[in-house]
mmCIF file of the N, C-alpha and C atoms, coordinates in Angstrom:
data_MODEL
# 
_entry.id   MODEL 
# 
loop_
_atom_site.group_PDB 
_atom_site.id 
_atom_site.type_symbol 
_atom_site.label_atom_id 
_atom_site.label_alt_id 
_atom_site.label_comp_id 
_atom_site.label_asym_id 
_atom_site.label_entity_id 
_atom_site.label_seq_id 
_atom_site.pdbx_PDB_ins_code 
_atom_site.Cartn_x 
_atom_site.Cartn_y 
_atom_site.Cartn_z 
_atom_site.occupancy 
_atom_site.B_iso_or_equiv 
_atom_site.pdbx_formal_charge 
_atom_site.auth_seq_id 
_atom_site.auth_comp_id 
_atom_site.auth_asym_id 
_atom_site.auth_atom_id 
_atom_site.pdbx_PDB_model_num 
ATOM 1   N N  . MET A 1 1  ? 12.276 12.234  8.742   1.00 0.00 ? 1  MET A N  1 
ATOM 2   C CA . MET A 1 1  ? 12.565 12.132  7.328   1.00 0.00 ? 1  MET A CA 1 
ATOM 3   C C  . MET A 1 1  ? 11.964 10.831  6.807   1.00 0.00 ? 1  MET A C  1 
ATOM 4   N N  . SER A 1 2  ? 11.205 10.920  5.723   1.00 0.00 ? 2  SER A N  1 
ATOM 5   C CA . SER A 1 2  ? 10.637 9.698   5.157   1.00 0.00 ? 2  SER A CA 1 
ATOM 6   C C  . SER A 1 2  ? 11.734 8.859   4.521   1.00 0.00 ? 2  SER A C  1 
ATOM 7   N N  . VAL A 1 3  ? 11.474 7.580   4.330   1.00 0.00 ? 3  VAL A N  1 
ATOM 8   C CA . VAL A 1 3  ? 12.499 6.717   3.738   1.00 0.00 ? 3  VAL A CA 1 
ATOM 9   C C  . VAL A 1 3  ? 12.792 7.130   2.312   1.00 0.00 ? 3  VAL A C  1 
ATOM 10  N N  . HIS A 1 4  ? 11.782 7.623   1.593   1.00 0.00 ? 4  HIS A N  1 
ATOM 11  C CA . HIS A 1 4  ? 12.015 8.079   0.221   1.00 0.00 ? 4  HIS A CA 1 
ATOM 12  C C  . HIS A 1 4  ? 13.018 9.225   0.215   1.00 0.00 ? 4  HIS A C  1 
ATOM 13  N N  . ILE A 1 5  ? 12.833 10.168  1.103   1.00 0.00 ? 5  ILE A N  1 
ATOM 14  C CA . ILE A 1 5  ? 13.767 11.287  1.208   1.00 0.00 ? 5  ILE A CA 1 
ATOM 15  C C  . ILE A 1 5  ? 15.137 10.778  1.638   1.00 0.00 ? 5  ILE A C  1 
ATOM 16  N N  . ALA A 1 6  ? 15.185 9.775   2.511   1.00 0.00 ? 6  ALA A N  1 
ATOM 17  C CA . ALA A 1 6  ? 16.462 9.235   2.973   1.00 0.00 ? 6  ALA A CA 1 
ATOM 18  C C  . ALA A 1 6  ? 17.257 8.667   1.809   1.00 0.00 ? 6  ALA A C  1 
ATOM 19  N N  . TRP A 1 7  ? 16.626 7.897   0.915   1.00 0.00 ? 7  TRP A N  1 
ATOM 20  C CA . TRP A 1 7  ? 17.427 7.334   -0.170  1.00 0.00 ? 7  TRP A CA 1 
ATOM 21  C C  . TRP A 1 7  ? 17.742 8.375   -1.221  1.00 0.00 ? 7  TRP A C  1 
ATOM 22  N N  . LEU A 1 8  ? 16.871 9.365   -1.437  1.00 0.00 ? 8  LEU A N  1 
ATOM 23  C CA . LEU A 1 8  ? 17.206 10.431  -2.376  1.00 0.00 ? 8  LEU A CA 1 
ATOM 24  C C  . LEU A 1 8  ? 18.406 11.233  -1.886  1.00 0.00 ? 8  LEU A C  1 
ATOM 25  N N  . ALA A 1 9  ? 18.407 11.560  -0.612  1.00 0.00 ? 9  ALA A N  1 
ATOM 26  C CA . ALA A 1 9  ? 19.503 12.334  -0.037  1.00 0.00 ? 9  ALA A CA 1 
ATOM 27  C C  . ALA A 1 9  ? 20.789 11.533  -0.019  1.00 0.00 ? 9  ALA A C  1 
ATOM 28  N N  . ALA A 1 10 ? 20.685 10.225  0.142   1.00 0.00 ? 10 ALA A N  1 
ATOM 29  C CA . ALA A 1 10 ? 21.868 9.389   0.325   1.00 0.00 ? 10 ALA A CA 1 
ATOM 30  C C  . ALA A 1 10 ? 22.478 8.879   -0.972  1.00 0.00 ? 10 ALA A C  1 
ATOM 31  N N  . THR A 1 11 ? 21.715 8.829   -2.058  1.00 0.00 ? 11 THR A N  1 
ATOM 32  C CA . THR A 1 11 ? 22.213 8.126   -3.236  1.00 0.00 ? 11 THR A CA 1 
ATOM 33  C C  . THR A 1 11 ? 22.748 9.018   -4.342  1.00 0.00 ? 11 THR A C  1 
ATOM 34  N N  . GLY A 1 12 ? 22.640 10.312  -4.232  1.00 0.00 ? 12 GLY A N  1 
ATOM 35  C CA . GLY A 1 12 ? 23.246 11.217  -5.189  1.00 0.00 ? 12 GLY A CA 1 
ATOM 36  C C  . GLY A 1 12 ? 22.944 10.929  -6.645  1.00 0.00 ? 12 GLY A C  1 
ATOM 37  N N  . GLY A 1 13 ? 21.695 10.774  -6.997  1.00 0.00 ? 13 GLY A N  1 
ATOM 38  C CA . GLY A 1 13 ? 21.316 10.533  -8.381  1.00 0.00 ? 13 GLY A CA 1 
ATOM 39  C C  . GLY A 1 13 ? 21.114 9.074   -8.733  1.00 0.00 ? 13 GLY A C  1 
ATOM 40  N N  . HIS A 1 14 ? 21.454 8.184   -7.830  1.00 0.00 ? 14 HIS A N  1 
ATOM 41  C CA . HIS A 1 14 ? 21.264 6.755   -8.063  1.00 0.00 ? 14 HIS A CA 1 
ATOM 42  C C  . HIS A 1 14 ? 20.012 6.270   -7.344  1.00 0.00 ? 14 HIS A C  1 
ATOM 43  N N  . GLU A 1 15 ? 18.937 7.077   -7.416  1.00 0.00 ? 15 GLU A N  1 
ATOM 44  C CA . GLU A 1 15 ? 17.691 6.694   -6.776  1.00 0.00 ? 15 GLU A CA 1 
ATOM 45  C C  . GLU A 1 15 ? 16.916 5.743   -7.683  1.00 0.00 ? 15 GLU A C  1 
ATOM 46  N N  . PRO A 1 16 ? 15.949 5.027   -7.124  1.00 0.00 ? 16 PRO A N  1 
ATOM 47  C CA . PRO A 1 16 ? 15.181 4.080   -7.928  1.00 0.00 ? 16 PRO A CA 1 
ATOM 48  C C  . PRO A 1 16 ? 14.120 4.773   -8.766  1.00 0.00 ? 16 PRO A C  1 
ATOM 49  N N  . THR A 1 17 ? 13.892 4.239   -9.966  1.00 0.00 ? 17 THR A N  1 
ATOM 50  C CA . THR A 1 17 ? 12.710 4.609   -10.720 1.00 0.00 ? 17 THR A CA 1 
ATOM 51  C C  . THR A 1 17 ? 11.658 3.578   -10.340 1.00 0.00 ? 17 THR A C  1 
ATOM 52  N N  . ARG A 1 18 ? 10.448 4.043   -10.202 1.00 0.00 ? 18 ARG A N  1 
ATOM 53  C CA . ARG A 1 18 ? 9.393  3.135   -9.778  1.00 0.00 ? 18 ARG A CA 1 
ATOM 54  C C  . ARG A 1 18 ? 8.261  3.186   -10.781 1.00 0.00 ? 18 ARG A C  1 
ATOM 55  N N  . PRO A 1 19 ? 7.621  2.101   -11.033 1.00 0.00 ? 19 PRO A N  1 
ATOM 56  C CA . PRO A 1 19 ? 7.592  0.857   -10.271 1.00 0.00 ? 19 PRO A CA 1 
ATOM 57  C C  . PRO A 1 19 ? 8.619  -0.184  -10.723 1.00 0.00 ? 19 PRO A C  1 
ATOM 58  N N  . GLU A 1 20 ? 9.523  0.173   -11.620 1.00 0.00 ? 20 GLU A N  1 
ATOM 59  C CA . GLU A 1 20 ? 10.479 -0.808  -12.144 1.00 0.00 ? 20 GLU A CA 1 
ATOM 60  C C  . GLU A 1 20 ? 11.618 -1.120  -11.180 1.00 0.00 ? 20 GLU A C  1 
ATOM 61  N N  . TRP A 1 21 ? 11.922 -0.203  -10.273 1.00 0.00 ? 21 TRP A N  1 
ATOM 62  C CA . TRP A 1 21 ? 13.016 -0.343  -9.325  1.00 0.00 ? 21 TRP A CA 1 
ATOM 63  C C  . TRP A 1 21 ? 14.359 -0.526  -10.033 1.00 0.00 ? 21 TRP A C  1 
ATOM 64  N N  . GLU A 1 22 ? 14.564 0.331   -11.037 1.00 0.00 ? 22 GLU A N  1 
ATOM 65  C CA . GLU A 1 22 ? 15.832 0.414   -11.743 1.00 0.00 ? 22 GLU A CA 1 
ATOM 66  C C  . GLU A 1 22 ? 16.514 1.711   -11.326 1.00 0.00 ? 22 GLU A C  1 
ATOM 67  N N  . CYS A 1 23 ? 17.829 1.766   -11.429 1.00 0.00 ? 23 CYS A N  1 
ATOM 68  C CA . CYS A 1 23 ? 18.581 2.966   -11.081 1.00 0.00 ? 23 CYS A CA 1 
ATOM 69  C C  . CYS A 1 23 ? 18.293 4.072   -12.089 1.00 0.00 ? 23 CYS A C  1 
ATOM 70  N N  . ALA A 1 24 ? 17.985 5.258   -11.602 1.00 0.00 ? 24 ALA A N  1 
ATOM 71  C CA . ALA A 1 24 ? 17.709 6.406   -12.462 1.00 0.00 ? 24 ALA A CA 1 
ATOM 72  C C  . ALA A 1 24 ? 18.938 6.830   -13.257 1.00 0.00 ? 24 ALA A C  1 
ATOM 73  N N  . ALA A 1 25 ? 20.121 6.472   -12.793 1.00 0.00 ? 25 ALA A N  1 
ATOM 74  C CA . ALA A 1 25 ? 21.361 6.830   -13.491 1.00 0.00 ? 25 ALA A CA 1 
ATOM 75  C C  . ALA A 1 25 ? 21.757 5.769   -14.523 1.00 0.00 ? 25 ALA A C  1 
ATOM 76  N N  . GLY A 1 26 ? 20.932 4.724   -14.685 1.00 0.00 ? 26 GLY A N  1 
ATOM 77  C CA . GLY A 1 26 ? 21.181 3.718   -15.699 1.00 0.00 ? 26 GLY A CA 1 
ATOM 78  C C  . GLY A 1 26 ? 22.080 2.571   -15.289 1.00 0.00 ? 26 GLY A C  1 
ATOM 79  N N  . CYS A 1 27 ? 22.211 2.335   -14.007 1.00 0.00 ? 27 CYS A N  1 
ATOM 80  C CA . CYS A 1 27 ? 23.099 1.271   -13.520 1.00 0.00 ? 27 CYS A CA 1 
ATOM 81  C C  . CYS A 1 27 ? 22.438 -0.105  -13.440 1.00 0.00 ? 27 CYS A C  1 
ATOM 82  N N  . GLY A 1 28 ? 21.174 -0.204  -13.755 1.00 0.00 ? 28 GLY A N  1 
ATOM 83  C CA . GLY A 1 28 ? 20.478 -1.491  -13.657 1.00 0.00 ? 28 GLY A CA 1 
ATOM 84  C C  . GLY A 1 28 ? 19.588 -1.543  -12.440 1.00 0.00 ? 28 GLY A C  1 
ATOM 85  N N  . ALA A 1 29 ? 19.442 -2.746  -11.893 1.00 0.00 ? 29 ALA A N  1 
ATOM 86  C CA . ALA A 1 29 ? 18.551 -2.959  -10.748 1.00 0.00 ? 29 ALA A CA 1 
ATOM 87  C C  . ALA A 1 29 ? 18.993 -2.123  -9.551  1.00 0.00 ? 29 ALA A C  1 
ATOM 88  N N  . TRP A 1 30 ? 18.004 -1.499  -8.894  1.00 0.00 ? 30 TRP A N  1 
ATOM 89  C CA . TRP A 1 30 ? 18.276 -0.694  -7.702  1.00 0.00 ? 30 TRP A CA 1 
ATOM 90  C C  . TRP A 1 30 ? 18.018 -1.542  -6.469  1.00 0.00 ? 30 TRP A C  1 
ATOM 91  N N  . PRO A 1 31 ? 18.846 -1.469  -5.446  1.00 0.00 ? 31 PRO A N  1 
ATOM 92  C CA . PRO A 1 31 ? 19.977 -0.568  -5.297  1.00 0.00 ? 31 PRO A CA 1 
ATOM 93  C C  . PRO A 1 31 ? 21.186 -1.043  -6.097  1.00 0.00 ? 31 PRO A C  1 
ATOM 94  N N  . CYS A 1 32 ? 21.699 -0.154  -6.913  1.00 0.00 ? 32 CYS A N  1 
ATOM 95  C CA . CYS A 1 32 ? 22.889 -0.445  -7.717  1.00 0.00 ? 32 CYS A CA 1 
ATOM 96  C C  . CYS A 1 32 ? 24.130 -0.323  -6.825  1.00 0.00 ? 32 CYS A C  1 
ATOM 97  N N  . ALA A 1 33 ? 25.265 -0.712  -7.346  1.00 0.00 ? 33 ALA A N  1 
ATOM 98  C CA . ALA A 1 33 ? 26.506 -0.668  -6.551  1.00 0.00 ? 33 ALA A CA 1 
ATOM 99  C C  . ALA A 1 33 ? 26.817 0.738   -6.033  1.00 0.00 ? 33 ALA A C  1 
ATOM 100 N N  . PRO A 1 34 ? 26.731 1.797   -6.881  1.00 0.00 ? 34 PRO A N  1 
ATOM 101 C CA . PRO A 1 34 ? 27.006 3.137   -6.348  1.00 0.00 ? 34 PRO A CA 1 
ATOM 102 C C  . PRO A 1 34 ? 26.007 3.560   -5.267  1.00 0.00 ? 34 PRO A C  1 
ATOM 103 N N  . ALA A 1 35 ? 24.734 3.192   -5.427  1.00 0.00 ? 35 ALA A N  1 
ATOM 104 C CA . ALA A 1 35 ? 23.738 3.539   -4.407  1.00 0.00 ? 35 ALA A CA 1 
ATOM 105 C C  . ALA A 1 35 ? 24.048 2.848   -3.093  1.00 0.00 ? 35 ALA A C  1 
ATOM 106 N N  . LYS A 1 36 ? 24.458 1.581   -3.162  1.00 0.00 ? 36 LYS A N  1 
ATOM 107 C CA . LYS A 1 36 ? 24.793 0.848   -1.933  1.00 0.00 ? 36 LYS A CA 1 
ATOM 108 C C  . LYS A 1 36 ? 25.939 1.517   -1.190  1.00 0.00 ? 36 LYS A C  1 
ATOM 109 N N  . VAL A 1 37 ? 26.975 1.886   -1.911  1.00 0.00 ? 37 VAL A N  1 
ATOM 110 C CA . VAL A 1 37 ? 28.121 2.565   -1.278  1.00 0.00 ? 37 VAL A CA 1 
ATOM 111 C C  . VAL A 1 37 ? 27.666 3.857   -0.636  1.00 0.00 ? 37 VAL A C  1 
ATOM 112 N N  . GLN A 1 38 ? 26.900 4.640   -1.361  1.00 0.00 ? 38 GLN A N  1 
ATOM 113 C CA . GLN A 1 38 ? 26.454 5.933   -0.842  1.00 0.00 ? 38 GLN A CA 1 
ATOM 114 C C  . GLN A 1 38 ? 25.486 5.770   0.330   1.00 0.00 ? 38 GLN A C  1 
ATOM 115 N N  . LEU A 1 39 ? 24.625 4.777   0.279   1.00 0.00 ? 39 LEU A N  1 
ATOM 116 C CA . LEU A 1 39 ? 23.706 4.536   1.397   1.00 0.00 ? 39 LEU A CA 1 
ATOM 117 C C  . LEU A 1 39 ? 24.473 4.161   2.661   1.00 0.00 ? 39 LEU A C  1 
ATOM 118 N N  . VAL A 1 40 ? 25.448 3.267   2.529   1.00 0.00 ? 40 VAL A N  1 
ATOM 119 C CA . VAL A 1 40 ? 26.252 2.847   3.691   1.00 0.00 ? 40 VAL A CA 1 
ATOM 120 C C  . VAL A 1 40 ? 27.020 4.025   4.264   1.00 0.00 ? 40 VAL A C  1 
ATOM 121 N N  . GLU A 1 41 ? 27.565 4.864   3.405   1.00 0.00 ? 41 GLU A N  1 
ATOM 122 C CA . GLU A 1 41 ? 28.343 6.014   3.864   1.00 0.00 ? 41 GLU A CA 1 
ATOM 123 C C  . GLU A 1 41 ? 27.468 7.114   4.459   1.00 0.00 ? 41 GLU A C  1 
ATOM 124 N N  . SER A 1 42 ? 26.210 7.203   4.039   1.00 0.00 ? 42 SER A N  1 
ATOM 125 C CA . SER A 1 42 ? 25.344 8.317   4.437   1.00 0.00 ? 42 SER A CA 1 
ATOM 126 C C  . SER A 1 42 ? 24.424 8.027   5.612   1.00 0.00 ? 42 SER A C  1 
ATOM 127 N N  . LEU A 1 43 ? 24.067 6.764   5.822   1.00 0.00 ? 43 LEU A N  1 
ATOM 128 C CA . LEU A 1 43 ? 23.067 6.424   6.833   1.00 0.00 ? 43 LEU A CA 1 
ATOM 129 C C  . LEU A 1 43 ? 23.671 5.583   7.946   1.00 0.00 ? 43 LEU A C  1 
ATOM 130 N N  . GLN A 1 44 ? 23.229 5.825   9.155   1.00 0.00 ? 44 GLN A N  1 
ATOM 131 C CA . GLN A 1 44 ? 23.596 4.982   10.282  1.00 0.00 ? 44 GLN A CA 1 
ATOM 132 C C  . GLN A 1 44 ? 23.003 3.590   10.036  1.00 0.00 ? 44 GLN A C  1 
ATOM 133 N N  . PRO A 1 45 ? 23.612 2.536   10.563  1.00 0.00 ? 45 PRO A N  1 
ATOM 134 C CA . PRO A 1 45 ? 23.139 1.170   10.284  1.00 0.00 ? 45 PRO A CA 1 
ATOM 135 C C  . PRO A 1 45 ? 21.648 0.953   10.534  1.00 0.00 ? 45 PRO A C  1 
ATOM 136 N N  . GLN A 1 46 ? 21.126 1.462   11.625  1.00 0.00 ? 46 GLN A N  1 
ATOM 137 C CA . GLN A 1 46 ? 19.705 1.255   11.922  1.00 0.00 ? 46 GLN A CA 1 
ATOM 138 C C  . GLN A 1 46 ? 18.823 1.990   10.905  1.00 0.00 ? 46 GLN A C  1 
ATOM 139 N N  . LYS A 1 47 ? 19.217 3.193   10.506  1.00 0.00 ? 47 LYS A N  1 
ATOM 140 C CA . LYS A 1 47 ? 18.459 3.955   9.505   1.00 0.00 ? 47 LYS A CA 1 
ATOM 141 C C  . LYS A 1 47 ? 18.560 3.275   8.143   1.00 0.00 ? 47 LYS A C  1 
ATOM 142 N N  . LEU A 1 48 ? 19.728 2.723   7.821   1.00 0.00 ? 48 LEU A N  1 
ATOM 143 C CA . LEU A 1 48 ? 19.898 1.987   6.568   1.00 0.00 ? 48 LEU A CA 1 
ATOM 144 C C  . LEU A 1 48 ? 18.952 0.790   6.538   1.00 0.00 ? 48 LEU A C  1 
ATOM 145 N N  . LEU A 1 49 ? 18.910 0.038   7.618   1.00 0.00 ? 49 LEU A N  1 
ATOM 146 C CA . LEU A 1 49 ? 18.030 -1.129  7.695   1.00 0.00 ? 49 LEU A CA 1 
ATOM 147 C C  . LEU A 1 49 ? 16.571 -0.715  7.535   1.00 0.00 ? 49 LEU A C  1 
ATOM 148 N N  . LYS A 1 50 ? 16.144 0.312   8.254   1.00 0.00 ? 50 LYS A N  1 
ATOM 149 C CA . LYS A 1 50 ? 14.765 0.782   8.173   1.00 0.00 ? 50 LYS A CA 1 
ATOM 150 C C  . LYS A 1 50 ? 14.436 1.247   6.755   1.00 0.00 ? 50 LYS A C  1 
ATOM 151 N N  . THR A 1 51 ? 15.341 1.970   6.138   1.00 0.00 ? 51 THR A N  1 
ATOM 152 C CA . THR A 1 51 ? 15.136 2.473   4.785   1.00 0.00 ? 51 THR A CA 1 
ATOM 153 C C  . THR A 1 51 ? 14.997 1.332   3.790   1.00 0.00 ? 51 THR A C  1 
ATOM 154 N N  . MET A 1 52 ? 15.870 0.348   3.884   1.00 0.00 ? 52 MET A N  1 
ATOM 155 C CA . MET A 1 52 ? 15.866 -0.735  2.910   1.00 0.00 ? 52 MET A CA 1 
ATOM 156 C C  . MET A 1 52 ? 14.711 -1.712  3.131   1.00 0.00 ? 52 MET A C  1 
ATOM 157 N N  . ILE A 1 53 ? 14.298 -1.910  4.376   1.00 0.00 ? 53 ILE A N  1 
ATOM 158 C CA . ILE A 1 53 ? 13.113 -2.746  4.626   1.00 0.00 ? 53 ILE A CA 1 
ATOM 159 C C  . ILE A 1 53 ? 11.875 -2.063  4.056   1.00 0.00 ? 53 ILE A C  1 
ATOM 160 N N  . SER A 1 54 ? 11.804 -0.763  4.200   1.00 0.00 ? 54 SER A N  1 
ATOM 161 C CA . SER A 1 54 ? 10.685 -0.023  3.632   1.00 0.00 ? 54 SER A CA 1 
ATOM 162 C C  . SER A 1 54 ? 10.688 -0.117  2.105   1.00 0.00 ? 54 SER A C  1 
ATOM 163 N N  . ALA A 1 55 ? 11.861 0.035   1.502   1.00 0.00 ? 55 ALA A N  1 
ATOM 164 C CA . ALA A 1 55 ? 11.974 -0.083  0.044   1.00 0.00 ? 55 ALA A CA 1 
ATOM 165 C C  . ALA A 1 55 ? 11.576 -1.488  -0.405  1.00 0.00 ? 55 ALA A C  1 
ATOM 166 N N  . TYR A 1 56 ? 12.008 -2.500  0.337   1.00 0.00 ? 56 TYR A N  1 
ATOM 167 C CA . TYR A 1 56 ? 11.642 -3.886  0.039   1.00 0.00 ? 56 TYR A CA 1 
ATOM 168 C C  . TYR A 1 56 ? 10.120 -4.046  0.062   1.00 0.00 ? 56 TYR A C  1 
ATOM 169 N N  . GLY A 1 57 ? 9.479  -3.486  1.063   1.00 0.00 ? 57 GLY A N  1 
ATOM 170 C CA . GLY A 1 57 ? 8.030  -3.594  1.165   1.00 0.00 ? 57 GLY A CA 1 
ATOM 171 C C  . GLY A 1 57 ? 7.315  -2.973  -0.026  1.00 0.00 ? 57 GLY A C  1 
ATOM 172 N N  . MET A 1 58 ? 7.802  -1.840  -0.474  1.00 0.00 ? 58 MET A N  1 
ATOM 173 C CA . MET A 1 58 ? 7.203  -1.203  -1.648  1.00 0.00 ? 58 MET A CA 1 
ATOM 174 C C  . MET A 1 58 ? 7.494  -2.008  -2.907  1.00 0.00 ? 58 MET A C  1 
ATOM 175 N N  . ALA A 1 59 ? 8.734  -2.484  -3.034  1.00 0.00 ? 59 ALA A N  1 
ATOM 176 C CA . ALA A 1 59 ? 9.129  -3.225  -4.231  1.00 0.00 ? 59 ALA A CA 1 
ATOM 177 C C  . ALA A 1 59 ? 8.383  -4.549  -4.347  1.00 0.00 ? 59 ALA A C  1 
ATOM 178 N N  . ARG A 1 60 ? 8.129  -5.210  -3.241  1.00 0.00 ? 60 ARG A N  1 
ATOM 179 C CA . ARG A 1 60 ? 7.440  -6.508  -3.340  1.00 0.00 ? 60 ARG A CA 1 
ATOM 180 C C  . ARG A 1 60 ? 6.014  -6.335  -3.833  1.00 0.00 ? 60 ARG A C  1 
ATOM 181 N N  . ILE A 1 61 ? 5.423  -5.170  -3.610  1.00 0.00 ? 61 ILE A N  1 
ATOM 182 C CA . ILE A 1 61 ? 4.097  -4.876  -4.154  1.00 0.00 ? 61 ILE A CA 1 
ATOM 183 C C  . ILE A 1 61 ? 4.217  -4.502  -5.632  1.00 0.00 ? 61 ILE A C  1 
ATOM 184 N N  . GLU A 1 62 ? 5.156  -3.628  -5.941  1.00 0.00 ? 62 GLU A N  1 
ATOM 185 C CA . GLU A 1 62 ? 5.274  -3.117  -7.306  1.00 0.00 ? 62 GLU A CA 1 
ATOM 186 C C  . GLU A 1 62 ? 5.911  -4.123  -8.268  1.00 0.00 ? 62 GLU A C  1 
ATOM 187 N N  . LEU A 1 63 ? 6.747  -5.004  -7.775  1.00 0.00 ? 63 LEU A N  1 
ATOM 188 C CA . LEU A 1 63 ? 7.376  -6.038  -8.600  1.00 0.00 ? 63 LEU A CA 1 
ATOM 189 C C  . LEU A 1 63 ? 6.664  -7.363  -8.383  1.00 0.00 ? 63 LEU A C  1 
ATOM 190 N N  . ASP A 1 64 ? 5.354  -7.314  -8.448  1.00 0.00 ? 64 ASP A N  1 
ATOM 191 C CA . ASP A 1 64 ? 4.506  -8.480  -8.201  1.00 0.00 ? 64 ASP A CA 1 
ATOM 192 C C  . ASP A 1 64 ? 4.995  -9.671  -9.020  1.00 0.00 ? 64 ASP A C  1 
ATOM 193 N N  . GLY A 1 65 ? 5.124  -10.804 -8.361  1.00 0.00 ? 65 GLY A N  1 
ATOM 194 C CA . GLY A 1 65 ? 5.565  -12.015 -9.026  1.00 0.00 ? 65 GLY A CA 1 
ATOM 195 C C  . GLY A 1 65 ? 7.053  -12.275 -8.897  1.00 0.00 ? 65 GLY A C  1 
ATOM 196 N N  . THR A 1 66 ? 7.804  -11.309 -8.372  1.00 0.00 ? 66 THR A N  1 
ATOM 197 C CA . THR A 1 66 ? 9.237  -11.499 -8.178  1.00 0.00 ? 66 THR A CA 1 
ATOM 198 C C  . THR A 1 66 ? 9.460  -12.405 -6.967  1.00 0.00 ? 66 THR A C  1 
ATOM 199 N N  . GLU A 1 67 ? 10.399 -13.301 -7.069  1.00 0.00 ? 67 GLU A N  1 
ATOM 200 C CA . GLU A 1 67 ? 10.713 -14.232 -5.988  1.00 0.00 ? 67 GLU A CA 1 
ATOM 201 C C  . GLU A 1 67 ? 11.152 -13.435 -4.757  1.00 0.00 ? 67 GLU A C  1 
ATOM 202 N N  . LEU A 1 68 ? 10.447 -13.621 -3.647  1.00 0.00 ? 68 LEU A N  1 
ATOM 203 C CA . LEU A 1 68 ? 10.633 -12.778 -2.462  1.00 0.00 ? 68 LEU A CA 1 
ATOM 204 C C  . LEU A 1 68 ? 11.996 -12.954 -1.798  1.00 0.00 ? 68 LEU A C  1 
ATOM 205 N N  . ARG A 1 69 ? 12.531 -14.158 -1.776  1.00 0.00 ? 69 ARG A N  1 
ATOM 206 C CA . ARG A 1 69 ? 13.840 -14.371 -1.152  1.00 0.00 ? 69 ARG A CA 1 
ATOM 207 C C  . ARG A 1 69 ? 14.926 -13.580 -1.896  1.00 0.00 ? 69 ARG A C  1 
ATOM 208 N N  . GLY A 1 70 ? 14.883 -13.608 -3.217  1.00 0.00 ? 70 GLY A N  1 
ATOM 209 C CA . GLY A 1 70 ? 15.836 -12.841 -4.012  1.00 0.00 ? 70 GLY A CA 1 
ATOM 210 C C  . GLY A 1 70 ? 15.646 -11.346 -3.831  1.00 0.00 ? 70 GLY A C  1 
ATOM 211 N N  . LEU A 1 71 ? 14.399 -10.931 -3.714  1.00 0.00 ? 71 LEU A N  1 
ATOM 212 C CA . LEU A 1 71 ? 14.109 -9.517  -3.484  1.00 0.00 ? 71 LEU A CA 1 
ATOM 213 C C  . LEU A 1 71 ? 14.635 -9.073  -2.121  1.00 0.00 ? 71 LEU A C  1 
ATOM 214 N N  . TRP A 1 72 ? 14.486 -9.927  -1.107  1.00 0.00 ? 72 TRP A N  1 
ATOM 215 C CA . TRP A 1 72 ? 15.006 -9.615  0.230   1.00 0.00 ? 72 TRP A CA 1 
ATOM 216 C C  . TRP A 1 72 ? 16.526 -9.459  0.176   1.00 0.00 ? 72 TRP A C  1 
ATOM 217 N N  . ARG A 1 73 ? 17.198 -10.374 -0.519  1.00 0.00 ? 73 ARG A N  1 
ATOM 218 C CA . ARG A 1 73 ? 18.659 -10.278 -0.650  1.00 0.00 ? 73 ARG A CA 1 
ATOM 219 C C  . ARG A 1 73 ? 19.049 -8.993  -1.370  1.00 0.00 ? 73 ARG A C  1 
ATOM 220 N N  . ARG A 1 74 ? 18.315 -8.668  -2.416  1.00 0.00 ? 74 ARG A N  1 
ATOM 221 C CA . ARG A 1 74 ? 18.597 -7.467  -3.203  1.00 0.00 ? 74 ARG A CA 1 
ATOM 222 C C  . ARG A 1 74 ? 18.452 -6.192  -2.380  1.00 0.00 ? 74 ARG A C  1 
ATOM 223 N N  . PHE A 1 75 ? 17.422 -6.121  -1.556  1.00 0.00 ? 75 PHE A N  1 
ATOM 224 C CA . PHE A 1 75 ? 17.124 -4.884  -0.842  1.00 0.00 ? 75 PHE A CA 1 
ATOM 225 C C  . PHE A 1 75 ? 17.666 -4.828  0.579   1.00 0.00 ? 75 PHE A C  1 
ATOM 226 N N  . VAL A 1 76 ? 17.754 -5.946  1.271   1.00 0.00 ? 76 VAL A N  1 
ATOM 227 C CA . VAL A 1 76 ? 18.041 -5.879  2.707   1.00 0.00 ? 76 VAL A CA 1 
ATOM 228 C C  . VAL A 1 76 ? 19.343 -6.578  3.095   1.00 0.00 ? 76 VAL A C  1 
ATOM 229 N N  . ASP A 1 77 ? 19.535 -7.802  2.674   1.00 0.00 ? 77 ASP A N  1 
ATOM 230 C CA . ASP A 1 77 ? 20.676 -8.594  3.150   1.00 0.00 ? 77 ASP A CA 1 
ATOM 231 C C  . ASP A 1 77 ? 22.035 -7.962  2.881   1.00 0.00 ? 77 ASP A C  1 
ATOM 232 N N  . TRP A 1 78 ? 22.211 -7.296  1.753   1.00 0.00 ? 78 TRP A N  1 
ATOM 233 C CA . TRP A 1 78 ? 23.515 -6.737  1.414   1.00 0.00 ? 78 TRP A CA 1 
ATOM 234 C C  . TRP A 1 78 ? 23.986 -5.713  2.446   1.00 0.00 ? 78 TRP A C  1 
ATOM 235 N N  . GLY A 1 79 ? 23.074 -5.053  3.119   1.00 0.00 ? 79 GLY A N  1 
ATOM 236 C CA . GLY A 1 79 ? 23.441 -3.991  4.046   1.00 0.00 ? 79 GLY A CA 1 
ATOM 237 C C  . GLY A 1 79 ? 23.646 -4.416  5.477   1.00 0.00 ? 79 GLY A C  1 
ATOM 238 N N  . GLN A 1 80 ? 23.521 -5.722  5.720   1.00 0.00 ? 80 GLN A N  1 
ATOM 239 C CA . GLN A 1 80 ? 23.664 -6.220  7.091   1.00 0.00 ? 80 GLN A CA 1 
ATOM 240 C C  . GLN A 1 80 ? 25.123 -6.559  7.392   1.00 0.00 ? 80 GLN A C  1 
ATOM 241 N N  . PRO A 1 81 ? 25.553 -6.279  8.630   1.00 0.00 ? 81 PRO A N  1 
ATOM 242 C CA . PRO A 1 81 ? 26.957 -6.582  8.978   1.00 0.00 ? 81 PRO A CA 1 
ATOM 243 C C  . PRO A 1 81 ? 27.236 -8.068  9.006   1.00 0.00 ? 81 PRO A C  1 
# 
């Protein structure tokens, strides 16, 4: 399963719009709070990490100029134990 399919299946409508990386349901920056809850509940920890690192990699290209440390926290750090 590709990471894109993983977050679509896991987030129940709270998937990212790209290249803006905003929640499609209007919650603001993705991953939004509902997406985070659904991702944690739907994916095993290793799959969650792989999915979010992949999303981070895409976002850092598409959100050119965004501070990378903040982007890492937004996409990856929140999901770590």
